[in-house]
N, C-alpha and C positions, 0 to 999 in steps of 0.2 A: 941765301935764305930768300922764302917768299911768303909775304902777307895774305891770309886769306880772311874774307870777312864770314863769319860763322853766325847760324842761329840755332838754339836749341828749339826741342819740342814744345816750349812754352812760348816761343816768339821773340824772346831775350836775342837780342844781336850784339856780337863783339867780335874783335879781331885778334888773330894770332900768329905768329911766325913760325915756320916750319925750315927745317934745312931744304927739304924738296917738298914736291909735290908727291915723290915715292914714301917719304916720309911721315907725311899727312896721312896718306891710305894707310899706312902700317900702324901707325897710330890708333886711326879710326878702327880699323878691322879688328885691332885687339881691344876694344872698348876703352883705349887710356884719354880719351877727349872728354872733357866735360864742361859745361857751360859756366863763363866766370860771374855769372849773376847768381843762378839758383844752384848749379852742381849737377844739374840734369846729364846724363850720360847720352842721351838721344842729342849727337851735335851733328849736323851737317853743313856743308860750304853754302852760302847764299850766291845769288847772280850778283857777279861783280863785271864791271867794265875794266880794260886794261889801261894803267895809267902812262903812255907813251906819249913823249913831246918831243920836238925836234926844235924848241926856243931853251933858251937858257930858263932856269928857274929863278921866279922873282925874289926880288930880295923880302925877306922876312919882315912881318908888319908887327906893328906894335899890338897889344892885345885887344881884341874888341871890347873888352869890359874893364872897369877899373879892378883894380885887386882886391877892394874892400866890395866888390859886388857878389851876389850869392853864386855858389859853384853851378855849373851846368847838371843836367842828370848824370850824363855821364862822368863827371870829375865827383860827383857824390857817389856812384858805384863804386869807382876805384878806389876812392878815399875810405868807403866800408869794407872793401875786399881789403883793403892793408890793414885796414884795423883787426878784422877777422884772422888774417895769416901771421900777423905779427903777436897776437892774443894765444892762437892755438898750437902752432909751429915753432920750431927751434932754428934760430939763426946761426947756421954754422960757419957764416962768412965764407972765408976762398977753400974751408976743407967740403964745399958742396959735394962736388963730383966724388969726391971718396968717401963721404959720408953716404951718398944715395947707393953709390956702388955696394958699399957694406950693409946696407938695410937691406937691398935689393936679394944679396948673396945669403941672408940670415946671419949676418957675424955682429948685427947692431941690430937694436929693438926697434920695431916698426913704429914708426912714427913720422910726421909732417914734419917736414924739415926747408929750409931756403935760406939761400945765399948766393955767392957767385961763383960762375964757371967760365972760362974760357970759351972761345966759340970751338978748338980743336977738342974740350973735355965735353961739352955739350954734344957734340958731333960724336963723339964717343957712348956716349950714354944713349943716344938715341940709338945708335946703330946696334948696341947690344941688348935693343928694347927696355931700357931702362925709362919708365915716364919720366920725363920733367916739361916745363913750360916755362915761358920767359914772363915776369912779372914787371908791371908799367912803370917801375919806380927802381931806385937806387937802393940794393939791400947791404950796402959796404958795415961790415960791421966796426962798430967803434971802440969798443972796450977792447 
């Protein structure tokens, strides 16, 4: 997996994970990338510096703000994205890969869905050019 910093034509900056650089290029060429903030399909990689270290990772620090402090703009954007996804899409839980494939093949009604997929299931969907993207929160179905 590889993480890219992305930027849309409106200047919104966000990160996303891809199976490989080739998977990113395939999705970009097919027009399957969109801005996590505004939905624009004009998305490109931002300039990034590799994060390489020979030092062990530092111990995790306590949050820099108390839990009662206002959320950062990024946290607010993620919270708004989550509200929209949960309002406008169907949570299909562990059936995500199967349902995404059924929608892609025209066997199920075309609609927005979200849920869970294993790494192997996600890889197979990407290889079959079925557009998916990871969400920055747990989507586990509780019912």
